[in-house]
C-alpha positions in Angstrom: 37.0 56.9 -161.4 33.5 56.3 -159.9 32.5 60.0 -159.8 33.5 60.3 -163.5 31.7 57.1 -164.6 28.5 58.2 -162.8 28.8 61.7 -164.3 29.0 60.2 -167.8 25.7 58.4 -167.0 24.1 61.6 -165.8 24.2 60.5 -162.1 25.6 62.3 -159.2 28.2 60.8 -156.8 27.7 61.6 -153.2 30.1 60.3 -150.6 28.1 58.1 -148.1 29.1 60.3 -145.2 28.0 63.6 -146.8 24.6 65.0 -146.0 23.5 64.4 -149.6 24.7 60.8 -149.5 22.9 60.2 -146.2 19.7 61.7 -147.6 19.9 59.5 -150.7 20.4 56.5 -148.4 17.3 57.5 -146.4 15.3 57.9 -149.6 16.4 54.4 -150.7 15.2 53.0 -147.4 11.9 54.8 -147.8 11.4 53.4 -151.2 12.2 49.9 -149.8 9.4 50.4 -147.3 7.0 51.6 -149.9 7.5 48.4 -152.0 7.0 46.2 -148.9 10.7 45.2 -148.2 10.5 46.9 -144.8 7.8 47.5 -142.3 7.1 51.1 -141.2 8.6 50.2 -137.8 11.7 48.8 -139.4 12.1 52.0 -141.5 11.9 54.3 -138.5 14.2 52.1 -136.5 16.9 52.0 -139.1 16.6 55.8 -139.8 16.8 56.6 -136.1 19.8 54.3 -135.5 21.7 55.6 -138.5 21.0 59.4 -138.2 19.4 60.0 -134.9 17.6 63.3 -134.8 20.5 65.1 -136.6 19.5 64.8 -140.3 16.7 67.4 -141.0 15.3 65.3 -143.9 14.6 62.3 -141.6 13.8 64.1 -138.3 10.1 63.2 -138.5 10.9 59.5 -139.0 13.2 59.6 -135.9 10.3 61.2 -134.0 7.9 58.6 -135.2 10.3 55.9 -134.0 10.1 57.4 -130.6 6.3 57.3 -130.8 6.4 53.5 -131.5 8.4 53.2 -128.2 5.6 54.9 -126.2 2.5 53.5 -127.8 1.5 51.8 -124.5 1.4 55.2 -122.8 -0.1 57.5 -125.4 -3.2 57.9 -127.5 -1.9 56.8 -130.9 -2.3 53.3 -132.3 0.2 51.3 -134.3 -2.0 51.8 -137.4 -2.0 55.6 -136.9 1.8 55.7 -136.6 2.2 53.3 -139.5 0.1 55.7 -141.6 2.2 58.7 -140.6 5.4 56.7 -141.4 4.0 55.8 -144.8 3.1 59.4 -145.6 6.6 60.5 -144.6 8.2 57.8 -146.7 6.1 58.9 -149.7 7.3 62.5 -149.1 10.9 61.4 -149.0 10.6 59.3 -152.2 8.9 62.2 -154.0 11.6 64.7 -153.1 14.4 62.7 -154.7 16.7 65.1 -156.6 16.1 65.0 -160.3 18.8 63.6 -162.6 19.2 64.3 -166.3 17.3 61.8 -168.5 20.2 61.7 -171.0 23.8 61.0 -170.2 25.9 64.1 -170.2 28.1 64.6 -173.2 31.8 64.9 -172.5 34.2 66.7 -174.7 36.8 64.4 -176.2 
């Protein structure tokens, strides 16, 4: 029933375990970071824990999580990595699939 109900509203149903569902969940986390509900470090940690380096859409965030882990040994600063995470979160939020503005009409 849920896929049909969402379809009537012009929304797409993606099973959570599908790549599309995982990508939508990652975009939601990115939006949460952009509105201040998560820190950049929290975003990368959650993405890395959930998807590792396996989801192409979030690969860069997983790499940035690794960079946080080696800050003491590298040349980057926390502010620099935070800025990269923020840029990547903006990219994710901007690539959200478009949904129709109007609910889809269904033949009765």
